[in-house]
Structure formats: C-alpha cells, structure tokens
One Martini backbone bead per residue (centre of mass of N, CA, C, O) as a GRO file, in nm:
protein
  235
    1MET     BB    1   0.054   0.067  -0.009
    2THR     BB    2   0.303   0.203  -0.047
    3GLY     BB    3   0.291   0.449  -0.288
    4THR     BB    4  -0.010   0.516  -0.300
    5LEU     BB    5  -0.330   0.646  -0.343
    6ALA     BB    6  -0.445   0.492  -0.092
    7GLU     BB    7  -0.257   0.624   0.110
    8LEU     BB    8  -0.331   0.920   0.052
    9TRP     BB    9  -0.617   0.899   0.135
   10LEU     BB   10  -0.565   0.813   0.427
   11ALA     BB   11  -0.396   1.054   0.509
   12ALA     BB   12  -0.618   1.268   0.449
   13ALA     BB   13  -0.821   1.162   0.650
   14VAL     BB   14  -0.654   1.185   0.906
   15PHE     BB   15  -0.593   1.485   0.887
   16ILE     BB   16  -0.892   1.571   0.903
   17LEU     BB   17  -1.019   1.393   1.133
   18GLY     BB   18  -0.810   1.467   1.346
   19HIS     BB   19  -0.936   1.757   1.376
   20PHE     BB   20  -1.249   1.726   1.375
   21GLY     BB   21  -1.266   1.474   1.579
   22ILE     BB   22  -1.145   1.663   1.819
   23SER     BB   23  -1.167   1.995   1.816
   24SER     BB   24  -1.501   1.967   1.704
   25THR     BB   25  -1.563   1.803   1.969
   26PRO     BB   26  -1.628   1.672   2.288
   27LEU     BB   27  -1.346   1.535   2.313
   28ARG     BB   28  -1.188   1.780   2.395
   29GLU     BB   29  -1.316   1.832   2.676
   30VAL     BB   30  -1.232   1.554   2.789
   31LEU     BB   31  -0.922   1.594   2.748
   32VAL     BB   32  -0.893   1.859   2.919
   33ARG     BB   33  -0.993   1.752   3.182
   34ARG     BB   34  -0.767   1.517   3.205
   35LEU     BB   35  -0.505   1.681   3.118
   36GLY     BB   36  -0.525   1.965   3.019
   37GLU     BB   37  -0.461   2.232   2.823
   38GLN     BB   38  -0.150   2.209   2.758
   39PRO     BB   39  -0.129   1.901   2.710
   40TYR     BB   40  -0.332   1.896   2.486
   41ASN     BB   41  -0.197   2.087   2.294
   42GLY     BB   42   0.061   1.921   2.262
   43LEU     BB   43  -0.063   1.658   2.162
   44PHE     BB   44  -0.215   1.770   1.925
   45SER     BB   45   0.030   1.885   1.773
   46LEU     BB   46   0.177   1.622   1.738
   47LEU     BB   47  -0.042   1.478   1.569
   48ALA     BB   48  -0.060   1.693   1.344
   49VAL     BB   49   0.250   1.672   1.256
   50ALA     BB   50   0.223   1.369   1.184
   51ALA     BB   51   0.002   1.380   0.968
   52LEU     BB   52   0.142   1.580   0.784
   53ALA     BB   53   0.392   1.399   0.723
   54TRP     BB   54   0.241   1.168   0.595
   55LEU     BB   55   0.112   1.331   0.366
   56ILE     BB   56   0.366   1.416   0.230
   57VAL     BB   57   0.488   1.138   0.187
   58ALA     BB   58   0.251   1.018   0.022
   59TYR     BB   59   0.262   1.221  -0.203
   60ASN     BB   60   0.563   1.172  -0.302
   61ALA     BB   61   0.494   0.851  -0.358
   62ALA     BB   62   0.268   0.903  -0.543
   63PRO     BB   63   0.102   0.880  -0.808
   64PRO     BB   64  -0.075   1.082  -1.014
   65GLY     BB   65  -0.272   0.972  -1.188
   66PRO     BB   66  -0.538   1.101  -1.307
   67TRP     BB   67  -0.631   1.349  -1.523
   68LEU     BB   68  -0.899   1.595  -1.499
   69TRP     BB   69  -0.706   1.833  -1.574
   70SER     BB   70  -0.590   2.118  -1.797
   71LEU     BB   71  -0.446   2.469  -1.714
   72PRO     BB   72  -0.179   2.627  -1.833
   73ALA     BB   73  -0.322   2.918  -1.890
   74VAL     BB   74  -0.439   2.964  -1.583
   75GLY     BB   75  -0.338   2.851  -1.313
   76PRO     BB   76  -0.076   3.012  -1.279
   77TYR     BB   77  -0.201   3.296  -1.293
   78LEU     BB   78  -0.380   3.263  -1.048
   79ALA     BB   79  -0.166   3.214  -0.839
   80ILE     BB   80  -0.001   3.487  -0.887
   81VAL     BB   81  -0.257   3.662  -0.807
   82VAL     BB   82  -0.353   3.533  -0.521
   83LEU     BB   83  -0.096   3.474  -0.334
   84PRO     BB   84  -0.047   3.758  -0.210
   85LEU     BB   85  -0.288   3.744  -0.026
   86ALA     BB   86  -0.200   3.489   0.130
   87VAL     BB   87   0.058   3.631   0.245
   88LEU     BB   88  -0.081   3.857   0.391
   89LEU     BB   89  -0.247   3.687   0.579
   90LEU     BB   90  -0.023   3.520   0.709
   91VAL     BB   91   0.141   3.753   0.831
   92GLY     BB   92  -0.082   3.888   0.985
   93GLY     BB   93  -0.198   3.639   1.144
   94VAL     BB   94   0.105   3.575   1.298
   95SER     BB   95   0.158   3.905   1.401
   96GLN     BB   96  -0.136   3.927   1.529
   97PRO     BB   97  -0.395   3.947   1.706
   98ASN     BB   98  -0.622   3.645   1.760
   99PRO     BB   99  -0.920   3.519   1.871
  100THR     BB  100  -0.913   3.241   1.663
  101ALA     BB  101  -0.675   3.150   1.792
  102MET     BB  102  -0.473   2.967   1.971
  103GLY     BB  103  -0.510   3.140   2.279
  104GLY     BB  104  -0.693   3.412   2.173
  105ASP     BB  105  -0.962   3.467   2.331
  106HIS     BB  106  -0.883   3.736   2.507
  107HIS     BB  107  -0.921   3.934   2.253
  108LEU     BB  108  -1.229   3.975   2.262
  109ASP     BB  109  -1.181   4.214   2.498
  110ASP     BB  110  -1.093   4.410   2.327
  111ALA     BB  111  -1.153   4.719   2.203
  112ARG     BB  112  -1.009   4.613   1.917
  113PRO     BB  113  -1.019   4.300   1.785
  114ALA     BB  114  -1.019   4.430   1.476
  115ARG     BB  115  -0.712   4.400   1.307
  116GLY     BB  116  -0.590   4.434   1.022
  117THR     BB  117  -0.657   4.130   0.873
  118LEU     BB  118  -0.936   4.114   1.038
  119ARG     BB  119  -1.081   4.308   0.840
  120ILE     BB  120  -1.090   4.094   0.616
  121THR     BB  121  -1.058   3.842   0.820
  122ARG     BB  122  -1.100   3.621   1.104
  123HIS     BB  123  -0.926   3.397   0.906
  124PRO     BB  124  -0.622   3.438   0.773
  125VAL     BB  125  -0.481   3.163   0.777
  126MET     BB  126  -0.694   2.976   0.667
  127TRP     BB  127  -0.721   3.138   0.397
  128ALA     BB  128  -0.435   3.113   0.309
  129ILE     BB  129  -0.455   2.802   0.274
  130GLY     BB  130  -0.702   2.793   0.093
  131LEU     BB  131  -0.586   2.957  -0.145
  132TRP     BB  132  -0.341   2.784  -0.200
  133ALA     BB  133  -0.500   2.524  -0.254
  134LEU     BB  134  -0.701   2.612  -0.476
  135THR     BB  135  -0.483   2.712  -0.688
  136HIS     BB  136  -0.339   2.416  -0.701
  137ILE     BB  137  -0.584   2.272  -0.813
  138VAL     BB  138  -0.609   2.421  -1.080
  139ALA     BB  139  -0.303   2.384  -1.168
  140ASN     BB  140  -0.351   2.069  -1.060
  141GLY     BB  141  -0.517   1.778  -1.223
  142SER     BB  142  -0.433   1.559  -1.042
  143LEU     BB  143  -0.536   1.342  -0.812
  144ARG     BB  144  -0.311   1.381  -0.616
  145ASP     BB  145  -0.333   1.698  -0.595
  146ILE     BB  146  -0.630   1.701  -0.509
  147VAL     BB  147  -0.602   1.550  -0.240
  148PHE     BB  148  -0.378   1.720  -0.111
  149PHE     BB  149  -0.502   2.012  -0.141
  150GLY     BB  150  -0.792   1.942  -0.053
  151SER     BB  151  -0.735   1.886   0.253
  152PHE     BB  152  -0.663   2.183   0.301
  153ALA     BB  153  -0.918   2.319   0.212
  154VAL     BB  154  -1.117   2.175   0.399
  155LEU     BB  155  -0.987   2.232   0.666
  156ALA     BB  156  -0.976   2.553   0.643
  157LEU     BB  157  -1.282   2.627   0.554
  158ALA     BB  158  -1.446   2.451   0.745
  159GLY     BB  159  -1.291   2.549   1.002
  160THR     BB  160  -1.410   2.841   1.014
  161VAL     BB  161  -1.705   2.742   1.092
  162LEU     BB  162  -1.623   2.580   1.352
  163ILE     BB  163  -1.492   2.810   1.504
  164ASP     BB  164  -1.730   2.990   1.519
  165ALA     BB  165  -1.911   2.794   1.675
  166LYS     BB  166  -1.738   2.749   1.918
  167HIS     BB  167  -1.706   3.054   2.006
  168GLY     BB  168  -2.012   3.109   2.029
  169ALA     BB  169  -2.061   2.897   2.253
  170ARG     BB  170  -1.828   2.998   2.462
  171HIS     BB  171  -1.857   3.352   2.428
  172GLY     BB  172  -2.095   3.486   2.287
  173ALA     BB  173  -2.103   3.821   2.298
  174SER     BB  174  -1.808   3.853   2.238
  175PHE     BB  175  -1.814   3.714   1.959
  176GLU     BB  176  -2.035   3.880   1.831
  177ARG     BB  177  -1.897   4.144   1.828
  178PHE     BB  178  -1.656   4.050   1.652
  179ALA     BB  179  -1.833   3.933   1.404
  180ALA     BB  180  -1.967   4.212   1.336
  181ALA     BB  181  -1.674   4.349   1.258
  182THR     BB  182  -1.662   4.106   1.049
  183SER     BB  183  -1.546   3.828   0.836
  184ASN     BB  184  -1.503   3.534   0.675
  185LEU     BB  185  -1.522   3.654   0.412
  186PRO     BB  186  -1.327   3.810   0.225
  187PHE     BB  187  -1.413   4.163   0.221
  188LEU     BB  188  -1.709   4.183   0.327
  189ALA     BB  189  -1.684   4.398   0.550
  190ILE     BB  190  -1.561   4.619   0.349
  191ALA     BB  191  -1.802   4.624   0.140
  192THR     BB  192  -2.022   4.696   0.382
  193GLY     BB  193  -1.873   4.912   0.585
  194ARG     BB  194  -1.737   4.779   0.856
  195GLN     BB  195  -1.462   4.827   0.702
  196SER     BB  196  -1.104   4.918   0.628
  197LEU     BB  197  -0.844   4.920   0.407
  198VAL     BB  198  -0.677   5.150   0.521
  199LYS     BB  199  -0.654   5.040   0.810
  200THR     BB  200  -0.525   4.778   0.742
  201LEU     BB  201  -0.256   4.890   0.615
  202ARG     BB  202  -0.172   5.069   0.858
  203GLU     BB  203  -0.167   4.823   1.068
  204LEU     BB  204   0.049   4.659   0.917
  205GLY     BB  205   0.260   4.809   0.786
  206PRO     BB  206   0.573   4.838   0.627
  207VAL     BB  207   0.709   4.577   0.727
  208ARG     BB  208   0.497   4.363   0.654
  209LEU     BB  209   0.479   4.437   0.357
  210VAL     BB  210   0.773   4.381   0.291
  211VAL     BB  211   0.762   4.076   0.380
  212VAL     BB  212   0.555   4.002   0.170
  213VAL     BB  213   0.713   4.070  -0.086
  214ALA     BB  214   0.972   3.888  -0.010
  215LEU     BB  215   0.818   3.615   0.020
  216TYR     BB  216   0.685   3.608  -0.257
  217GLY     BB  217   0.942   3.635  -0.419
  218ALA     BB  218   1.086   3.383  -0.302
  219LEU     BB  219   0.874   3.167  -0.381
  220LEU     BB  220   0.875   3.225  -0.686
  221HIS     BB  221   1.193   3.186  -0.735
  222LEU     BB  222   1.207   2.890  -0.558
  223HIS     BB  223   0.994   2.683  -0.658
  224THR     BB  224   1.164   2.492  -0.842
  225TRP     BB  225   1.386   2.417  -0.626
  226LEU     BB  226   1.177   2.312  -0.396
  227PHE     BB  227   0.942   2.153  -0.601
  228GLY     BB  228   1.002   2.098  -0.926
  229VAL     BB  229   0.803   2.351  -1.010
  230SER     BB  230   0.686   2.573  -1.216
  231PRO     BB  231   0.496   2.882  -1.179
  232TYR     BB  232   0.490   2.919  -1.480
  233PRO     BB  233   0.387   2.946  -1.771
  234PRO     BB  234   0.412   2.815  -2.060
  235ALA     BB  235   0.579   2.918  -2.354
   0.00000   0.00000   0.00000
C-alpha cells in the first residue's frame, strides 16, 4: 500500500478527521478535563504534525493518477495573482493578535479586537491556507494533487465555520461583538462598510508589507528549486 494513491487517500482522511474529530467535537473537552489545557494542546499539536508529515510523505510517494483537467494557460496565472493575498493574510495573521487563533480567546475582550488583516477576514491564516490550496488544485489537475491540496482546502475553509461555531458557543456576546465587526469571507466586511481597507494597510504597517513582498518574491523565485515545478505558465 505504501507509495500508492490509496495510502494518500488514507493519509488525507487521517489529516482531516484527526482535526475535526478531536478539536471540533465534545471529545476535546473530555481530553482537556483529563489532561489539562496545555498538555492537551501539546499532544494535539504533536499528532497534527505527525499526520501532516505522513500526508506529505504519502503525496511525494504516490503516482500522479489520472489527470482530471489541465489548465496550463489559467492555473499558473491564477496562482500568481491570488497568492500575494494569501501571503498577506498569513503574515498578518501570525504577527497580530487574533481571537480565533489557539490561545487567543482573551483578545475578544480587547477594545478593538479586529485589527490589521482581521478587518479582511477573522480567519486570515485559515484563508491563506485555503487560497493556496485552491489555486494549486486549479493549476494541478492530477488526482494526487487534488487529494493533497484538497485536504488542506477542506480543513482550512470548513475549519473557519467550525471555529466560529465553537467560539460562538463558548464566548457568546463577546464573540458576537467580534463577528459583527468582521467577516469570514475575505473583504465582505470591507465591502459592506463595516471595515476599512485603508485602516487595514495602516495597521499592517510598512515592515509587514515589505515582509509580504519579500516572502512572495522568494517563494516565486525559489519555487522550481524547492518543489521541482515551475510556477510560471509554459512558454
């Protein structure tokens, strides 16, 4: 079974269900009561890393499988255009306080809980992963790529809905106040006038924006060397 698409499917299922089956079910509360919050977080992180490592190994070993589509003139351009936003969300999401991140619940009581990229979406890191995964699904039409990148897309984008439900049940009015000032779907709060793109860029600041440009440029330039695939459309 090793080195097969069947193993990749199994690794993807474990990767997704390992998250949803624990962190988004009553099982999490049971484990937290028995182990404590910090030991649970450590154990869960260890299991998540192990599942991710298996998924990557299984992906690299699996054959491409059937090609369901090929969009050489569309896929690379889409990734090149969309991924700067994903990098922006990632950099802002990991460098600014986030009430939806693990251990960030206390920020719900901040005077202004939605700052920086949270004005774009209250799940910036999840959407960064989701956009990265979706663009790579379009650009790579083999079954192996669809299973691999699709597992990240499902985990990230379905995860935003489950995180909202969990925080809403746990924090009630505090989360409702935060959710009312933001949106899950990127730019929806800005489009409806609840947030400001100008304030977003101002709060990100020049240093983070320089990091975004540098990181995106490095990923684009080193993509072929790192992953063995050119990010550019065929000549």
